[in-house]
N, C-alpha and C positions, 0 to 999 in steps of 0.2 A: 061493579064492573068487574072484568076479570083483571089478576093481576100482571102486572108489567112483565116483559118476557126477561129472562135473566141476561144480563150484559153477556157479550161475546167474550170469549176466552181471550187472553192476551197472545199477541204473534209470539211464535216460539223464537229464541233469542238466535241471532246469526250465528253460524258454525265458526268455530274457533280458526283462526288462519291455519294453513297446514304448516307443521313442523318440518323444518330442514333436518332431517335426521342424520344426513353426513357430517352437518355442523355440531349437531349435539353429541353425536357419537365422537367426533375429533375431540370435543370438549372434555369428555368424560373418560373414554377409552385410554388405556395406558399406551404409551409410544410404542411404534414398532422399533425394532433395531436401526432399520436405514433411517427412522426420524431422530433416534438417539444419536444416532453418528453424526447427521447434520448439526443437531444443536452442539454436541462437544465440539466440531470443527468450528462452529461459530464462535463459541466461547474461546477457543485457542487463539483465533484471529483477532478478536477484541481484546485480548490481553496483550498484544504484541502493540498495537499502534499508540503512539504518543501523543497525536491530536485528538479533539474532540470528535466523536464519531459521527454527530449530527451536521458538521461543516463539510459541505461537497466540496470536492477537489477544485472547482473552478473557482472557489473562493480562498484557495490558498495562494502566498505569494509566489511569484514566479522568479526564480531564483538561477536560470540556466545560465547566466553569465558565469557565475561560481562553478555551475557543475561542469561548464567547458573547462573551466581551468583544473578543476581537480581532476577531469578525465586525462589531461595532459601530463599529471603528475605520476609518479607512483613512490611507493614508500620503500626505503631501502635503509638497512642499518649496518652498522659494523658488526664484525663476527662476534665481538665481546657482548653485543646487546641483540640477541635475536628478537624479531617481532613477536608479540603474542597474538595471540587469535582475535584480539580486539582492534589489532593495527597499532598497537604501541609496543615501543622497545621497554626493556626491562628499567632502564635510568629515566625514562619519561622523555628522552630527546630524539626526534625524528628528522631525517634528512630526505627532502623532497628532490626529486631529480626528474629528468625529461623522459617521458614513455613515447610520445608522439610529437611529430613537428609542428603541426598546427595547434595553436595560432602562432605560437612563437618559435623562433628558431633556438639550438642550443646556446649560441652565444648573447641572445637576448636573455634567456632565462638565467645565464652566468652573471650577467650584468646587472639583473635583478636581485640575485641573492648577495652580489658583492659591488654594491653602487659605488661610485666614484665618492669620495670625501667633497663634502662641500655642495654636490648637486643632488637634487630630487630626495629632500630629507624625509618625503613621505614614503619613499621606496622600501627601506627595512621594515618599515611598521607595516606597510602592506604584505610583504613577503611572510613575515611572521605572524599576520593575522591569517594568511592563507595556510602557513603551517599548522597553526592551532586549529584550524576548519577541520583539516585532514585528519588531524589525530581524534578529533571529538567525533566527526562524523564517518569515519571510513568503516566502522562496524556494521552500519545500516547497508551500505553499499556491497559489501562482503556477503552478508546475509541474502540481500537481493539476489546478487549473482548466483549464489548457491541453490536457491529457491528455484531461479529461473532454470538451471542445469536440470533440476530435480523433474521440474514440469515437462521438461522436454523428453526425459527419461521415460516418465509416464506417459506421455502421450505416445512415444514409440511403442511401450509396451502394449498399451489398447489397441493400437493399429495391429500389430504382430498376432496378439489374441483374437483379434476379429476375424483375420485371416483364416484362424484356424477352426472357427465356428461359423460355418456358412448360414445365411439366412434362412435356407430350405429345412435346417433343423439337422441335416445330415451331418455328422461329426466325422472330421477326416481322417482321424487316426485310432478311433475307437471302433469297439468290436459290437455285436449285435445284442439286443435285450436291453436287460435293466443295466448292465455294464457300461456299456455305451451312453445309456441315458445319465446315468450318474456322473461320468466322466464330462459329459457336455454340459451339465449342471454346475460342475465344479469350475469348470472353464469360463463358464459365464459369471459367475461368483468373482472369479479372478478378475474378469472385464471390469465388473463393478466396482470393486475395491480399487483396481488402477485408475478408474475414472476420478473415485472421490479423492486419491491422493494427488491426481493431477489438478483438479480444482481447487484443492487445499494449497498446494505450491503455488498456484498462479495467483491464488488471492495473497497469500503471504507475500510474495513477490511485488505485487501492487503495493501492500501495507509497508514493507520495508523502503521502497521507493519513495514512498509519502514521507516516511519517516526521515529518510536521508534529506530530501529538500527541507524539511521543518529543522531539521538540526543545523543545517547551512545557515538558514535564516536566524536562528536562535544563537549561533554561534558567532556570525558576521555582524549581527545588529540585535543584539541581546534586548536592548531596552524598547525598542519600536517592536519587534516582536513580541514582547511582554505586552504592551499595550494594545496590539492586536489581538492576543489571546485572551485579553481583560475583556474587550469588545465582544468578542465570540461568546464568553461564558454569560456576558451580561444580559446580551440579547436571548440566548437560550435556544433549544431545540426546537421549541412550537414557534417561534418568529421566523427560524429558518426554513420550517416546513411549510408555513404560509408563503413566505416569499419565494420559496421555490414552485409551488404552485401557481404562482402569478408572474412567473417569469422575471423576477426583479431580486433573485437572490445575490446578484453579484454587487449590488450596490450596497450590501451590508458590509459594514467596517471598511469601505473602500479605502478612505484616506489612511487609514492604519496600514491596511496591505500595500498600498502604493508607496507608502513612506519606507516599510521594509525592503520593497524593489528597487526604491531609488538609492537606499544604501547600498544594497548588493552590487548595483550597477557602478556605484561609485568605485567600490574597493577593485571591481575589475578594471575600469578605467585607470586608476591609479598605477597599476601594475602595466597596462598597455602604455601609458603615458610614458611611465619609468623606461621602459623599453626603448621608446621612440626618442626620447630626449639624449640617449648616450650615442 
């Protein structure tokens, strides 16, 4: 009999999946100047924050009652002890005085600072605690205000520069040919740089405001804030990420967070009660 026919050749292997050249290129090519600037800016911002970066802001304790009290106070010192940039005077003593009327009148603040002997024994303690909080945390408030002003300046600069470089490419104050084109590119580079400074100042404002509130919680209720921070770090970033994706992040460390909020609220109530009892 004739020999059997040879078996058919195996089918060719499937073609490899298409390679995403953009991803591969981004993974291996050197960073551009703009990308390096972004990385450096992010690094500078991360160095400033004093809370774990993986904890979303909605998980931070709400200490607005203390923030309101501090907004109604201003730091003053005697001529012999001028305040330093950190909001402290040279000998460590600070005097808090009324800056705005709400929520207490000047007479009420005076009574809280100098309570009647034998009445409201918690009053001096509460006022001293507020002074201590102010001394420890005012630095972050000052930095936030400075960055907020810087962001507004850079925003105004971007708007002014954009008015000088129309969208149609015509340069209002430039000449013709390469000279005008070079000046237009230089002005647009200035817009990009100002926009990056605005972004960094805006982010730093947010960071310092977070630091300010966390410092308040730490100064007013140190033990409870310590337990809350321990809970954050025990759970870790992966737990917070999964909880955020499932819309349940606010339940993490809720008891510890609410304990800090109650503590801060009690301090504000002590000052309010002291004012009302006199």
